[in-house]
mmCIF file as Biopython writes it, N, C-alpha, C and O atoms, coordinates in Angstrom:
data_model
#
loop_
_atom_site.group_PDB
_atom_site.id
_atom_site.type_symbol
_atom_site.label_atom_id
_atom_site.label_alt_id
_atom_site.label_comp_id
_atom_site.label_asym_id
_atom_site.label_entity_id
_atom_site.label_seq_id
_atom_site.pdbx_PDB_ins_code
_atom_site.Cartn_x
_atom_site.Cartn_y
_atom_site.Cartn_z
_atom_site.occupancy
_atom_site.B_iso_or_equiv
_atom_site.auth_seq_id
_atom_site.auth_asym_id
_atom_site.pdbx_PDB_model_num
ATOM 1   N N  . MET A ? 1  ? -100.236 34.428 9.683   1.0 0.0 1  A 1 
ATOM 2   C CA . MET A ? 1  ? -101.653 34.585 9.476   1.0 0.0 1  A 1 
ATOM 3   C C  . MET A ? 1  ? -102.138 33.412 8.617   1.0 0.0 1  A 1 
ATOM 4   O O  . MET A ? 1  ? -101.507 33.091 7.610   1.0 0.0 1  A 1 
ATOM 5   N N  . PRO A ? 2  ? -103.215 32.787 8.987   1.0 0.0 2  A 1 
ATOM 6   C CA . PRO A ? 2  ? -103.724 31.649 8.223   1.0 0.0 2  A 1 
ATOM 7   C C  . PRO A ? 2  ? -104.142 32.039 6.803   1.0 0.0 2  A 1 
ATOM 8   O O  . PRO A ? 2  ? -104.538 33.175 6.539   1.0 0.0 2  A 1 
ATOM 9   N N  . VAL A ? 3  ? -104.044 31.080 5.916   1.0 0.0 3  A 1 
ATOM 10  C CA . VAL A ? 3  ? -104.399 31.302 4.514   1.0 0.0 3  A 1 
ATOM 11  C C  . VAL A ? 3  ? -105.863 31.720 4.395   1.0 0.0 3  A 1 
ATOM 12  O O  . VAL A ? 3  ? -106.204 32.572 3.575   1.0 0.0 3  A 1 
ATOM 13  N N  . VAL A ? 4  ? -106.717 31.124 5.207   1.0 0.0 4  A 1 
ATOM 14  C CA . VAL A ? 4  ? -108.144 31.463 5.158   1.0 0.0 4  A 1 
ATOM 15  C C  . VAL A ? 4  ? -108.338 32.947 5.449   1.0 0.0 4  A 1 
ATOM 16  O O  . VAL A ? 4  ? -109.114 33.617 4.768   1.0 0.0 4  A 1 
ATOM 17  N N  . ARG A ? 5  ? -107.653 33.449 6.434   1.0 0.0 5  A 1 
ATOM 18  C CA . ARG A ? 5  ? -107.769 34.872 6.812   1.0 0.0 5  A 1 
ATOM 19  C C  . ARG A ? 5  ? -107.202 35.763 5.709   1.0 0.0 5  A 1 
ATOM 20  O O  . ARG A ? 5  ? -107.813 36.770 5.352   1.0 0.0 5  A 1 
ATOM 21  N N  . GLN A ? 6  ? -106.045 35.403 5.170   1.0 0.0 6  A 1 
ATOM 22  C CA . GLN A ? 6  ? -105.437 36.195 4.096   1.0 0.0 6  A 1 
ATOM 23  C C  . GLN A ? 6  ? -106.365 36.276 2.895   1.0 0.0 6  A 1 
ATOM 24  O O  . GLN A ? 6  ? -106.546 37.343 2.308   1.0 0.0 6  A 1 
ATOM 25  N N  . CYS A ? 7  ? -106.950 35.141 2.537   1.0 0.0 7  A 1 
ATOM 26  C CA . CYS A ? 7  ? -107.861 35.113 1.387   1.0 0.0 7  A 1 
ATOM 27  C C  . CYS A ? 7  ? -109.104 35.947 1.659   1.0 0.0 7  A 1 
ATOM 28  O O  . CYS A ? 7  ? -109.616 36.619 0.764   1.0 0.0 7  A 1 
ATOM 29  N N  . GLY A ? 8  ? -109.583 35.901 2.884   1.0 0.0 8  A 1 
ATOM 30  C CA . GLY A ? 8  ? -110.749 36.707 3.245   1.0 0.0 8  A 1 
ATOM 31  C C  . GLY A ? 8  ? -110.451 38.189 3.135   1.0 0.0 8  A 1 
ATOM 32  O O  . GLY A ? 8  ? -111.278 38.954 2.639   1.0 0.0 8  A 1 
ATOM 33  N N  . LEU A ? 9  ? -109.281 38.603 3.591   1.0 0.0 9  A 1 
ATOM 34  C CA . LEU A ? 9  ? -108.899 40.018 3.512   1.0 0.0 9  A 1 
ATOM 35  C C  . LEU A ? 9  ? -108.692 40.475 2.073   1.0 0.0 9  A 1 
ATOM 36  O O  . LEU A ? 9  ? -109.003 41.614 1.726   1.0 0.0 9  A 1 
ATOM 37  N N  . ALA A ? 10 ? -108.168 39.585 1.244   1.0 0.0 10 A 1 
ATOM 38  C CA . ALA A ? 10 ? -107.899 39.931 -0.152  1.0 0.0 10 A 1 
ATOM 39  C C  . ALA A ? 10 ? -109.091 39.649 -1.063  1.0 0.0 10 A 1 
ATOM 40  O O  . ALA A ? 10 ? -109.050 39.954 -2.255  1.0 0.0 10 A 1 
ATOM 41  N N  . SER A ? 11 ? -110.142 39.072 -0.509  1.0 0.0 11 A 1 
ATOM 42  C CA . SER A ? 11 ? -111.355 38.724 -1.273  1.0 0.0 11 A 1 
ATOM 43  C C  . SER A ? 11 ? -111.048 37.798 -2.451  1.0 0.0 11 A 1 
ATOM 44  O O  . SER A ? 11 ? -111.539 38.001 -3.561  1.0 0.0 11 A 1 
ATOM 45  N N  . VAL A ? 12 ? -110.236 36.789 -2.190  1.0 0.0 12 A 1 
ATOM 46  C CA . VAL A ? 12 ? -109.952 35.781 -3.215  1.0 0.0 12 A 1 
ATOM 47  C C  . VAL A ? 12 ? -110.277 34.403 -2.647  1.0 0.0 12 A 1 
ATOM 48  O O  . VAL A ? 12 ? -110.241 34.195 -1.434  1.0 0.0 12 A 1 
ATOM 49  N N  . ALA A ? 13 ? -110.587 33.490 -3.517  1.0 0.0 13 A 1 
ATOM 50  C CA . ALA A ? 13 ? -110.888 32.125 -3.093  1.0 0.0 13 A 1 
ATOM 51  C C  . ALA A ? 13 ? -109.599 31.408 -2.694  1.0 0.0 13 A 1 
ATOM 52  O O  . ALA A ? 13 ? -108.530 31.671 -3.244  1.0 0.0 13 A 1 
ATOM 53  N N  . ARG A ? 14 ? -109.723 30.505 -1.733  1.0 0.0 14 A 1 
ATOM 54  C CA . ARG A ? 14 ? -108.544 29.745 -1.309  1.0 0.0 14 A 1 
ATOM 55  C C  . ARG A ? 14 ? -107.970 28.932 -2.454  1.0 0.0 14 A 1 
ATOM 56  O O  . ARG A ? 14 ? -106.759 28.722 -2.520  1.0 0.0 14 A 1 
ATOM 57  N N  . ALA A ? 15 ? -108.819 28.475 -3.348  1.0 0.0 15 A 1 
ATOM 58  C CA . ALA A ? 15 ? -108.351 27.678 -4.487  1.0 0.0 15 A 1 
ATOM 59  C C  . ALA A ? 15 ? -107.356 28.466 -5.332  1.0 0.0 15 A 1 
ATOM 60  O O  . ALA A ? 15 ? -106.452 27.886 -5.933  1.0 0.0 15 A 1 
ATOM 61  N N  . THR A ? 16 ? -107.523 29.785 -5.376  1.0 0.0 16 A 1 
ATOM 62  C CA . THR A ? 16 ? -106.606 30.633 -6.141  1.0 0.0 16 A 1 
ATOM 63  C C  . THR A ? 16 ? -105.195 30.553 -5.574  1.0 0.0 16 A 1 
ATOM 64  O O  . THR A ? 16 ? -104.216 30.540 -6.321  1.0 0.0 16 A 1 
ATOM 65  N N  . VAL A ? 17 ? -105.098 30.499 -4.262  1.0 0.0 17 A 1 
ATOM 66  C CA . VAL A ? 17 ? -103.788 30.441 -3.608  1.0 0.0 17 A 1 
ATOM 67  C C  . VAL A ? 17 ? -103.088 29.125 -3.922  1.0 0.0 17 A 1 
ATOM 68  O O  . VAL A ? 17 ? -101.874 29.096 -4.128  1.0 0.0 17 A 1 
ATOM 69  N N  . TYR A ? 18 ? -103.842 28.050 -3.959  1.0 0.0 18 A 1 
ATOM 70  C CA . TYR A ? 18 ? -103.259 26.730 -4.157  1.0 0.0 18 A 1 
ATOM 71  C C  . TYR A ? 18 ? -103.161 26.315 -5.617  1.0 0.0 18 A 1 
ATOM 72  O O  . TYR A ? 18 ? -102.567 25.286 -5.939  1.0 0.0 18 A 1 
ATOM 73  N N  . MET A ? 19 ? -103.743 27.117 -6.497  1.0 0.0 19 A 1 
ATOM 74  C CA . MET A ? 19 ? -103.751 26.782 -7.920  1.0 0.0 19 A 1 
ATOM 75  C C  . MET A ? 19 ? -102.322 26.727 -8.454  1.0 0.0 19 A 1 
ATOM 76  O O  . MET A ? 19 ? -101.508 27.605 -8.169  1.0 0.0 19 A 1 
ATOM 77  N N  . GLN A ? 20 ? -102.034 25.705 -9.217  1.0 0.0 20 A 1 
ATOM 78  C CA . GLN A ? 20 ? -100.721 25.591 -9.835  1.0 0.0 20 A 1 
ATOM 79  C C  . GLN A ? 20 ? -100.843 25.966 -11.295 1.0 0.0 20 A 1 
ATOM 80  O O  . GLN A ? 20 ? -101.687 25.445 -12.024 1.0 0.0 20 A 1 
ATOM 81  N N  . ARG A ? 21 ? -100.002 26.859 -11.697 1.0 0.0 21 A 1 
ATOM 82  C CA . ARG A ? 21 ? -100.030 27.304 -13.085 1.0 0.0 21 A 1 
ATOM 83  C C  . ARG A ? 21 ? -99.286  26.301 -13.959 1.0 0.0 21 A 1 
ATOM 84  O O  . ARG A ? 21 ? -98.255  25.752 -13.569 1.0 0.0 21 A 1 
ATOM 85  N N  . THR A ? 22 ? -99.828  26.080 -15.136 1.0 0.0 22 A 1 
ATOM 86  C CA . THR A ? 22 ? -99.144  25.222 -16.093 1.0 0.0 22 A 1 
ATOM 87  C C  . THR A ? 22 ? -98.431  26.123 -17.083 1.0 0.0 22 A 1 
ATOM 88  O O  . THR A ? 22 ? -99.042  27.001 -17.692 1.0 0.0 22 A 1 
ATOM 89  N N  . SER A ? 23 ? -97.168  25.906 -17.234 1.0 0.0 23 A 1 
ATOM 90  C CA . SER A ? 23 ? -96.408  26.748 -18.156 1.0 0.0 23 A 1 
ATOM 91  C C  . SER A ? 23 ? -96.577  26.224 -19.576 1.0 0.0 23 A 1 
ATOM 92  O O  . SER A ? 23 ? -96.530  25.021 -19.830 1.0 0.0 23 A 1 
ATOM 93  N N  . GLN A ? 24 ? -96.772  27.148 -20.472 1.0 0.0 24 A 1 
ATOM 94  C CA . GLN A ? 24 ? -96.924  26.807 -21.879 1.0 0.0 24 A 1 
ATOM 95  C C  . GLN A ? 24 ? -95.533  26.714 -22.504 1.0 0.0 24 A 1 
ATOM 96  O O  . GLN A ? 24 ? -94.697  27.585 -22.261 1.0 0.0 24 A 1 
ATOM 97  N N  . PRO A ? 25 ? -95.270  25.698 -23.290 1.0 0.0 25 A 1 
ATOM 98  C CA . PRO A ? 25 ? -93.972  25.636 -23.957 1.0 0.0 25 A 1 
ATOM 99  C C  . PRO A ? 25 ? -93.848  26.775 -24.970 1.0 0.0 25 A 1 
ATOM 100 O O  . PRO A ? 25 ? -94.807  27.104 -25.668 1.0 0.0 25 A 1 
ATOM 101 N N  . THR A ? 26 ? -92.684  27.357 -25.038 1.0 0.0 26 A 1 
ATOM 102 C CA . THR A ? 26 ? -92.446  28.457 -25.964 1.0 0.0 26 A 1 
ATOM 103 C C  . THR A ? 26 ? -92.337  27.910 -27.373 1.0 0.0 26 A 1 
ATOM 104 O O  . THR A ? 26 ? -91.561  26.996 -27.650 1.0 0.0 26 A 1 
ATOM 105 N N  . ARG A ? 27 ? -93.123  28.484 -28.244 1.0 0.0 27 A 1 
ATOM 106 C CA . ARG A ? 27 ? -93.110  28.026 -29.627 1.0 0.0 27 A 1 
ATOM 107 C C  . ARG A ? 27 ? -91.964  28.693 -30.379 1.0 0.0 27 A 1 
ATOM 108 O O  . ARG A ? 27 ? -91.551  29.808 -30.058 1.0 0.0 27 A 1 
ATOM 109 N N  . GLU A ? 28 ? -91.472  27.996 -31.369 1.0 0.0 28 A 1 
ATOM 110 C CA . GLU A ? 28 ? -90.380  28.522 -32.193 1.0 0.0 28 A 1 
ATOM 111 C C  . GLU A ? 28 ? -90.796  29.817 -32.882 1.0 0.0 28 A 1 
ATOM 112 O O  . GLU A ? 28 ? -89.989  30.738 -33.016 1.0 0.0 28 A 1 
ATOM 113 N N  . GLN A ? 29 ? -92.053  29.892 -33.318 1.0 0.0 29 A 1 
ATOM 114 C CA . GLN A ? 29 ? -92.539  31.103 -33.979 1.0 0.0 29 A 1 
ATOM 115 C C  . GLN A ? 29 ? -92.466  32.297 -33.044 1.0 0.0 29 A 1 
ATOM 116 O O  . GLN A ? 29 ? -92.090  33.394 -33.457 1.0 0.0 29 A 1 
ATOM 117 N N  . ASP A ? 30 ? -92.825  32.085 -31.786 1.0 0.0 30 A 1 
ATOM 118 C CA . ASP A ? 30 ? -92.783  33.172 -30.810 1.0 0.0 30 A 1 
ATOM 119 C C  . ASP A ? 30 ? -91.355  33.659 -30.609 1.0 0.0 30 A 1 
ATOM 120 O O  . ASP A ? 30 ? -91.105  34.862 -30.540 1.0 0.0 30 A 1 
ATOM 121 N N  . LEU A ? 31 ? -90.425  32.723 -30.515 1.0 0.0 31 A 1 
ATOM 122 C CA . LEU A ? 31 ? -89.026  33.099 -30.320 1.0 0.0 31 A 1 
ATOM 123 C C  . LEU A ? 31 ? -88.490  33.876 -31.518 1.0 0.0 31 A 1 
ATOM 124 O O  . LEU A ? 31 ? -87.754  34.850 -31.356 1.0 0.0 31 A 1 
ATOM 125 N N  . GLU A ? 32 ? -88.858  33.445 -32.710 1.0 0.0 32 A 1 
ATOM 126 C CA . GLU A ? 32 ? -88.420  34.132 -33.923 1.0 0.0 32 A 1 
ATOM 127 C C  . GLU A ? 32 ? -89.009  35.537 -33.979 1.0 0.0 32 A 1 
ATOM 128 O O  . GLU A ? 32 ? -88.317  36.485 -34.349 1.0 0.0 32 A 1 
ATOM 129 N N  . LEU A ? 33 ? -90.274  35.674 -33.617 1.0 0.0 33 A 1 
ATOM 130 C CA . LEU A ? 33 ? -90.920  36.984 -33.612 1.0 0.0 33 A 1 
ATOM 131 C C  . LEU A ? 33 ? -90.255  37.911 -32.599 1.0 0.0 33 A 1 
ATOM 132 O O  . LEU A ? 33 ? -90.023  39.083 -32.896 1.0 0.0 33 A 1 
ATOM 133 N N  . LEU A ? 34 ? -89.951  37.409 -31.425 1.0 0.0 34 A 1 
ATOM 134 C CA . LEU A ? 34 ? -89.264  38.216 -30.414 1.0 0.0 34 A 1 
ATOM 135 C C  . LEU A ? 34 ? -87.885  38.649 -30.895 1.0 0.0 34 A 1 
ATOM 136 O O  . LEU A ? 34 ? -87.456  39.774 -30.636 1.0 0.0 34 A 1 
ATOM 137 N N  . ARG A ? 35 ? -87.193  37.757 -31.596 1.0 0.0 35 A 1 
ATOM 138 C CA . ARG A ? 35 ? -85.875  38.104 -32.125 1.0 0.0 35 A 1 
ATOM 139 C C  . ARG A ? 35 ? -85.988  39.230 -33.145 1.0 0.0 35 A 1 
ATOM 140 O O  . ARG A ? 35 ? -85.190  40.167 -33.131 1.0 0.0 35 A 1 
ATOM 141 N N  . LEU A ? 36 ? -86.981  39.139 -34.033 1.0 0.0 36 A 1 
ATOM 142 C CA . LEU A ? 36 ? -87.175  40.179 -35.044 1.0 0.0 36 A 1 
ATOM 143 C C  . LEU A ? 36 ? -87.538  41.524 -34.419 1.0 0.0 36 A 1 
ATOM 144 O O  . LEU A ? 36 ? -87.038  42.565 -34.844 1.0 0.0 36 A 1 
ATOM 145 N N  . ILE A ? 37 ? -88.400  41.497 -33.419 1.0 0.0 37 A 1 
ATOM 146 C CA . ILE A ? 37 ? -88.780  42.735 -32.732 1.0 0.0 37 A 1 
ATOM 147 C C  . ILE A ? 37 ? -87.564  43.353 -32.067 1.0 0.0 37 A 1 
ATOM 148 O O  . ILE A ? 37 ? -87.340  44.559 -32.174 1.0 0.0 37 A 1 
ATOM 149 N N  . ASP A ? 38 ? -86.782  42.540 -31.384 1.0 0.0 38 A 1 
ATOM 150 C CA . ASP A ? 38 ? -85.588  43.037 -30.701 1.0 0.0 38 A 1 
ATOM 151 C C  . ASP A ? 38 ? -84.592  43.623 -31.689 1.0 0.0 38 A 1 
ATOM 152 O O  . ASP A ? 38 ? -84.008  44.678 -31.442 1.0 0.0 38 A 1 
ATOM 153 N N  . GLU A ? 39 ? -84.403  42.941 -32.796 1.0 0.0 39 A 1 
ATOM 154 C CA . GLU A ? 39 ? -83.470  43.406 -33.825 1.0 0.0 39 A 1 
ATOM 155 C C  . GLU A ? 39 ? -83.912  44.758 -34.395 1.0 0.0 39 A 1 
ATOM 156 O O  . GLU A ? 39 ? -83.101  45.674 -34.534 1.0 0.0 39 A 1 
ATOM 157 N N  . GLN A ? 40 ? -85.193  44.874 -34.721 1.0 0.0 40 A 1 
ATOM 158 C CA . GLN A ? 40 ? -85.709  46.118 -35.292 1.0 0.0 40 A 1 
ATOM 159 C C  . GLN A ? 40 ? -85.686  47.245 -34.262 1.0 0.0 40 A 1 
ATOM 160 O O  . GLN A ? 40 ? -85.366  48.385 -34.599 1.0 0.0 40 A 1 
ATOM 161 N N  . TYR A ? 41 ? -86.021  46.937 -33.015 1.0 0.0 41 A 1 
ATOM 162 C CA . TYR A ? 41 ? -86.021  47.962 -31.971 1.0 0.0 41 A 1 
ATOM 163 C C  . TYR A ? 41 ? -84.609  48.474 -31.716 1.0 0.0 41 A 1 
ATOM 164 O O  . TYR A ? 41 ? -84.415  49.655 -31.427 1.0 0.0 41 A 1 
ATOM 165 N N  . THR A ? 42 ? -83.627  47.589 -31.824 1.0 0.0 42 A 1 
ATOM 166 C CA . THR A ? 42 ? -82.241  48.010 -31.644 1.0 0.0 42 A 1 
ATOM 167 C C  . THR A ? 42 ? -81.830  48.980 -32.749 1.0 0.0 42 A 1 
ATOM 168 O O  . THR A ? 42 ? -81.115  49.951 -32.501 1.0 0.0 42 A 1 
ATOM 169 N N  . ARG A ? 43 ? -82.286  48.710 -33.965 1.0 0.0 43 A 1 
ATOM 170 C CA . ARG A ? 43 ? -81.965  49.594 -35.092 1.0 0.0 43 A 1 
ATOM 171 C C  . ARG A ? 43 ? -82.729  50.916 -35.036 1.0 0.0 43 A 1 
ATOM 172 O O  . ARG A ? 43 ? -82.165  51.982 -35.286 1.0 0.0 43 A 1 
ATOM 173 N N  . ARG A ? 44 ? -84.005  50.834 -34.709 1.0 0.0 44 A 1 
ATOM 174 C CA . ARG A ? 44 ? -84.867  52.025 -34.741 1.0 0.0 44 A 1 
ATOM 175 C C  . ARG A ? 44 ? -85.733  52.075 -33.483 1.0 0.0 44 A 1 
ATOM 176 O O  . ARG A ? 44 ? -86.905  51.700 -33.530 1.0 0.0 44 A 1 
ATOM 177 N N  . PRO A ? 45 ? -85.176  52.532 -32.363 1.0 0.0 45 A 1 
ATOM 178 C CA . PRO A ? 45 ? -85.923  52.544 -31.101 1.0 0.0 45 A 1 
ATOM 179 C C  . PRO A ? 45 ? -87.086  53.539 -31.087 1.0 0.0 45 A 1 
ATOM 180 O O  . PRO A ? 45 ? -87.924  53.501 -30.185 1.0 0.0 45 A 1 
ATOM 181 N N  . PHE A ? 46 ? -87.138  54.418 -32.074 1.0 0.0 46 A 1 
ATOM 182 C CA . PHE A ? 46 ? -88.198  55.426 -32.117 1.0 0.0 46 A 1 
ATOM 183 C C  . PHE A ? 46 ? -89.456  54.914 -32.803 1.0 0.0 46 A 1 
ATOM 184 O O  . PHE A ? 46 ? -90.469  55.614 -32.831 1.0 0.0 46 A 1 
ATOM 185 N N  . TYR A ? 47 ? -89.410  53.702 -33.360 1.0 0.0 47 A 1 
ATOM 186 C CA . TYR A ? 47 ? -90.592  53.131 -34.007 1.0 0.0 47 A 1 
ATOM 187 C C  . TYR A ? 47 ? -91.676  52.886 -32.957 1.0 0.0 47 A 1 
ATOM 188 O O  . TYR A ? 47 ? -91.403  52.378 -31.869 1.0 0.0 47 A 1 
ATOM 189 N N  . GLY A ? 48 ? -92.881  53.250 -33.296 1.0 0.0 48 A 1 
ATOM 190 C CA . GLY A ? 48 ? -94.016  52.945 -32.436 1.0 0.0 48 A 1 
ATOM 191 C C  . GLY A ? 48 ? -94.579  51.578 -32.780 1.0 0.0 48 A 1 
ATOM 192 O O  . GLY A ? 48 ? -94.048  50.864 -33.631 1.0 0.0 48 A 1 
ATOM 193 N N  . SER A ? 49 ? -95.646  51.233 -32.114 1.0 0.0 49 A 1 
ATOM 194 C CA . SER A ? 49 ? -96.219  49.900 -32.325 1.0 0.0 49 A 1 
ATOM 195 C C  . SER A ? 49 ? -96.756  49.733 -33.740 1.0 0.0 49 A 1 
ATOM 196 O O  . SER A ? 49 ? -96.646  48.651 -34.316 1.0 0.0 49 A 1 
ATOM 197 N N  . ARG A ? 50 ? -97.336  50.785 -34.309 1.0 0.0 50 A 1 
ATOM 198 C CA . ARG A ? 50 ? -97.905  50.668 -35.653 1.0 0.0 50 A 1 
ATOM 199 C C  . ARG A ? 50 ? -96.817  50.438 -36.702 1.0 0.0 50 A 1 
ATOM 200 O O  . ARG A ? 50 ? -96.958  49.587 -37.580 1.0 0.0 50 A 1 
ATOM 201 N N  . LYS A ? 51 ? -95.741  51.199 -36.602 1.0 0.0 51 A 1 
ATOM 202 C CA . LYS A ? 51 ? -94.649  51.014 -37.564 1.0 0.0 51 A 1 
ATOM 203 C C  . LYS A ? 51 ? -93.990  49.655 -37.383 1.0 0.0 51 A 1 
ATOM 204 O O  . LYS A ? 51 ? -93.591  49.013 -38.355 1.0 0.0 51 A 1 
ATOM 205 N N  . MET A ? 52 ? -93.880  49.224 -36.137 1.0 0.0 52 A 1 
ATOM 206 C CA . MET A ? 52 ? -93.263  47.926 -35.865 1.0 0.0 52 A 1 
ATOM 207 C C  . MET A ? 52 ? -94.106  46.808 -36.480 1.0 0.0 52 A 1 
ATOM 208 O O  . MET A ? 52 ? -93.558  45.884 -37.080 1.0 0.0 52 A 1 
ATOM 209 N N  . VAL A ? 53 ? -95.426  46.882 -36.338 1.0 0.0 53 A 1 
ATOM 210 C CA . VAL A ? 53 ? -96.310  45.872 -36.921 1.0 0.0 53 A 1 
ATOM 211 C C  . VAL A ? 53 ? -96.188  45.884 -38.435 1.0 0.0 53 A 1 
ATOM 212 O O  . VAL A ? 53 ? -96.117  44.830 -39.067 1.0 0.0 53 A 1 
ATOM 213 N N  . THR A ? 54 ? -96.163  47.085 -39.020 1.0 0.0 54 A 1 
ATOM 214 C CA . THR A ? 54 ? -96.021  47.200 -40.471 1.0 0.0 54 A 1 
ATOM 215 C C  . THR A ? 54 ? -94.721  46.560 -40.926 1.0 0.0 54 A 1 
ATOM 216 O O  . THR A ? 54 ? -94.698  45.824 -41.912 1.0 0.0 54 A 1 
ATOM 217 N N  . HIS A ? 55 ? -93.644  46.837 -40.213 1.0 0.0 55 A 1 
ATOM 218 C CA . HIS A ? 55 ? -92.343  46.259 -40.557 1.0 0.0 55 A 1 
ATOM 219 C C  . HIS A ? 55 ? -92.375  44.731 -40.459 1.0 0.0 55 A 1 
ATOM 220 O O  . HIS A ? 55 ? -91.857  44.039 -41.336 1.0 0.0 55 A 1 
ATOM 221 N N  . LEU A ? 56 ? -92.976  44.215 -39.408 1.0 0.0 56 A 1 
ATOM 222 C CA . LEU A ? 56 ? -92.995  42.768 -39.198 1.0 0.0 56 A 1 
ATOM 223 C C  . LEU A ? 56 ? -93.859  42.052 -40.230 1.0 0.0 56 A 1 
ATOM 224 O O  . LEU A ? 56 ? -93.609  40.889 -40.548 1.0 0.0 56 A 1 
ATOM 225 N N  . ARG A ? 57 ? -94.861  42.728 -40.747 1.0 0.0 57 A 1 
ATOM 226 C CA . ARG A ? 57 ? -95.747  42.101 -41.733 1.0 0.0 57 A 1 
ATOM 227 C C  . ARG A ? 57 ? -95.166  42.110 -43.135 1.0 0.0 57 A 1 
ATOM 228 O O  . ARG A ? 57 ? -95.659  41.385 -43.999 1.0 0.0 57 A 1 
ATOM 229 N N  . THR A ? 58 ? -94.137  42.904 -43.389 1.0 0.0 58 A 1 
ATOM 230 C CA . THR A ? 58 ? -93.540  42.968 -44.731 1.0 0.0 58 A 1 
ATOM 231 C C  . THR A ? 58 ? -92.476  41.915 -44.900 1.0 0.0 58 A 1 
ATOM 232 O O  . THR A ? 58 ? -91.865  41.819 -45.965 1.0 0.0 58 A 1 
#
């Protein structure tokens, strides 16, 4: 099926199909934050988002 037809059926612009995403480089801060979240979740999987934020801010 042609791209034009697919885009028409999905109600999206053809430019969306051809758009190339630019990947953002992962920042060191993000990696460190993910490590801390993973470490805390492994210790206390019952923590909700509020407790996790409180823990990360201390």
